[in-house]
N, C-alpha and C positions, 0 to 999 in steps of 0.2 A: 878354667871356669866357663869359657865359651863352649868347649866340647861338652861339658856337663849339661849346660843349658840346652844345647841342640839335642842331646840324648833325651832329656826330660820332655822337650817339646815333641820329639818323635814318638815317645811312649804315649804321651797324652793324646796325640793325634790318632794313633792306632786304636787306643782304647775307646775313642769316641766314634768309631765307625758305625754306620747304621746296620741293622740286622738285614741280611740279604738271603735270598733263596739258596738252599743248599743243593748243589748239583755236583756230580751226576748221581749221587746216592741219597735221595731225599729221606728225611727222618719220618718215622711213622710210629704209631702206638696202637696196639690191639688189646682188647680186654674181654674177659668172659666171666659171667657170674655162674658159680656152681653152688647150689643151695643159697646161702646168703654170703658166701665168700667170693672174692674177686681175684682173678689172676690177670695180670697185665704184663705186656712185653713192649719195651721201647727199643727201637732198633733203626738201622738205616738200610735202604733198599737198593743194592747194586743191581745192574742189569747184566744179562749174559752178553749182549752186543756181539754175538758171533764168536766169542772167545771159548777156548777149551777151559772148562772149570775144574773138574775133578782130576787131581793128580798134576795139575798145572797151576792155575791161578790159586786154587785151594789145594795144597799138597796133601798127599795121603799121610796118615799117621801123625805123630808128634814131630815138631820141627823147631830148630833154632832159627830165629828171625834176624839175628845179627844186629839187634838194637834192644834197648831197654835192659833187662837183666840177663838177656840171652839164654834163658832156660829153655828146655824142651817145652813147647807150648802147643795148645790146641788151636783150632780155628775160632775166630771171634764171632762167628755165626751171624754175620752181617757186614757192616762196613763202619769206618770212622770209630767213634767211641765204643765202649763195651755195649753189646746187647744186654739189656737188663730185664730180668723177670722179677715181679713183685707179687708176693703172696699176702693176702690180707689176714689169713689165719694159718696156724700150723697145718701142714699138709703131708701127704705121702707122695713123693715124686719117684716114679719107678720103684715103688715099694719101700722107700726109705723115708723115715720121719725127717721133715725139714721145718724148722721154726718159721713163723711168719717173718717177713722182711723182704729186702731187696738183695738180689744176687747177680753177679756177672754170669751170663749164659754163654757157654762154649760147647762146641762139638768137635768130635774127631771122626773122620771118615777113612775107612780102610778099603783096599782094592777089592776085597771079597763082599762088599756091600754091608759089612758090619760097621759099627761105630760106637761112640761113647757120648754121653751127655755129661757135662760138668757144670755144677753151680759153685761159684766162688764167692766167698764173703767179701772179696775185694771187687766192688762193682763200679768204682769211680775212675778206673784207669782207662787209658786210650787203647782200644783193641786188646790184643793179648800179649803186647810187648813186655808187660811187667807181670805176666802170669806167674804165680807161685803156688805149687801144689799144696803147700802148707796151709793155704787159705781155703782149700776145697771143703765145701759142705756136702757135696755129692759128686761121686763119679760112678756112673752106671752104664752097663752095656746096652745098646739098642740095636735093632735090626732095621736097616734102611729099606725103603720101598722104591720101586720104579713107578713114575707117574708121567703123564703127558707134559710137554714142555711148558715150564713156567718162566717167562722171560725175566720178570723182576722178582727178586727174593721177597717172599711173603710168609708171614706167620698167620696161622688161623687155628681155630678150635673145631674139633669134630668128635663124633662118637660120645655125645653128651648123655649122661644119666643123672639121676637125682644126686649122686654123690661123687661123680667123677667126670673127667673130660680128657681129651687128648690134644695136647699142643703139638702142632705140626709146622715144621719149617719146610717150605717148598721152594726149590730153586733148580733151574735147568730141568733135569728129569729125575731128580732125587727128592725123597721126602724123609725127614728126620722126625719120627714120632716120639712123644714123651707123655706117659700117662701121669695124670695128676688127680689125687683123690683127697676128699675132705671128710672128716667125721661130722657130717651135716647135722644129724640130730643133736649130738653133744654141743655143737657150736650154736645151734638155734636155742637150746635150753640155757646155755651159759649166757647168751645174749639176752634172753628173756629175763633172767635173774637181774641183769644190770638195768634193763629197761623198766622193770617193775620198781626200781628205786627212784624212778622219775615220775612224771605226771601220770602215766597210765597206771601206776601203782595205787593211785587214788580212785580208780574206777573198777567196778565189777567186771566190765568188758575186758580190761587188760588181763586180769587174773583168769577169766574164763577162756580167753584165746590161748593163753599159755597152757592151761590144763587141757584144752581141746587138742592142741598140737601133740602133747604127750600121749593123750588117749589114742589119737589116730595112728600114731607111729609106734605105739607100745613101748615107750621109753620113759624113764624117770617117773615111775608111777607114784612114788612117795612124795616127790616134790609136787606132782600134779594134784594129789589129794589135798595138800596144804593150800595150794592156790585156789582150788575150787571151793574149799571150806571158807576161805577169805571172801570169795565172790558171793557165795550164798549168804554170808553174814552181811554183806553190803546190800544185796538185792536178791531175794529169794524169788526166782521166776522160772519159767519153762526152760530157758536155756541153761541156767546154772544147775538146775536139778537134773536136766537131761545129761549133762556132762558128768555130774557126780554119779548118776546111775550107771553110766557107761564104765566109769572107773571101778565102781564096786563090782560090776559083772566081770570086768577084766581080772579082778583079783579074787574071783571065785565066790563072791558074796551075792549070788543070784537072787535069793529071796528078798534081801534088803534092796537090791537094785530094782527089782520088779515093783516093789512097794513105792519106791521113790519115783519111778517112772510113771506110775499111776497117778501120783500126786502132781507130777509135772504136766501130764496130759490134761488134768483138770484145770490147769491155769493157762493152757495154750490158747492163742488166738487162731484165726483161720489160717493165716500164712504159716505160722509155726507148726500147726498140725499137718498142713500140706507138705511142708519141707520134711517133717519127720516121716510121713508116709513114704515119700520118695527115697529117703535114707534107708528105710526098711526094704523097699523094693530093690535098691542097689545091693543090699546085703543078702538078697535071695529069700527074704522073709515075706513071701507074697500074701499069705493068709493074714498075718499080723498087719501088713500094710493095708489090706482091704478093710480090716476092722477099723483102722484109724481113719481111712477115707470115708467110710460109712458114718462114723461119728462126726466127721466134719460136715457131711451133708445134712445130718440131723441138727447140728448147731447152726449151720448157715445154709438153709434150704434155698434161699434166693440167689445164691452165688453159683453162676454157671461153671466157674472154675472147679468147684468142689465135685460136681457131677462129671466133669471132663476127667479129672484126676482119678476118680473111682472107675470110670470106664477104661482108662489106660491100665489100671491095675488088673482089672478083669481080662483085658486083652493080653497082657503079658502072661497071666496065668493060663491063658488058653480057653477061658470061658467066653466064647463068642456071643452067646445069647445075652448075658448080662452086660457085656461090653457095649453091644449095640443099643440096648435100652438106655444106658447112662449117657452115651454120646448123643443120642437123639434128645434126651432130656436137656442136656447142656445147650444144644442148638436151638431148642424151643424157647430159650430164655434170652434170645438176642445177645449173645456173649460178645466180649471184646474180640477184636480181630485175631489176636494171637491164639485165644482159646478156640474160636471158631475154626481157624486153620488146623489146629491139632485134632479137633473132633472130626472134621471132614476128612483129614488124611487117614485116620484110623478107620472110619466108616468105608472109605474106598478100598482100603486094604482088606477089610472084612467082607467086601462085596455087598455092602448095604447102602451104597450111595451111587 
């Protein structure tokens, strides 16, 4: 009985210890957003400390560790517990479909600078002592790179695009790159469908923003048309009609699109017309943009900004004479500082100031 009591007290005392700093391999977490998806890695950061790493501290190839289940195992890709990678959405990792979730992250390094990345469904174990290939979600070859000395093991993200990024483990003079990709447009649209079931689904702005995303990225046109019809039903205005016009044009219904855009322009305020004009400029439709900016000066002749925007459109088209006339018109109206600065900048470029 006394021995049992001592054992219980010892266990209780141990379990009540304070949280202390972890040395010499401190814990870390790194994350990266790609599209609206997140990739995060939780790991521990050992240091080189003058040691020989590859082929010594970290053996080449697959190795039995003499503990746990004693299977041939990869490197734990860090220290202490498993390094864990978490994907917020389904992804392609080195070209293979991987469901959203958390995975144990392991690597293999070979003498010829080739290697493998392994994602294991068993991510709660300590290190790779209990590694079991039966739990692999991914095993893919990678090509290691040589880098400047990195004293403490570090994960980072690089080579980011709209839909992809590269997770890189850097340690000593080796880099282990892993490409991760997301079907961003599909994820955004699927997320929009869920969001529209909530508060924003009661607003025309919510439906318009979803349709606008689909329009800009040329995806899910049928869904986008349903959304914008809902938005127009809630609030028929310049923005809702402009997006619907764009979708109609994208689906080959140009005459209908032009008629709807004409109606939208008739409803537009100064700021909306100005934004639309710059959108046309960005699409290379300079003459049409100039028509819109001229209309804005006619509707709002006392606004210096409308004349400045018209001058900018002429300058972009290469019509120096009309550009100078309109920039000077803007400056004559005592414009706000930002408008003045833009007009003066262009006039200097045109040699007229």
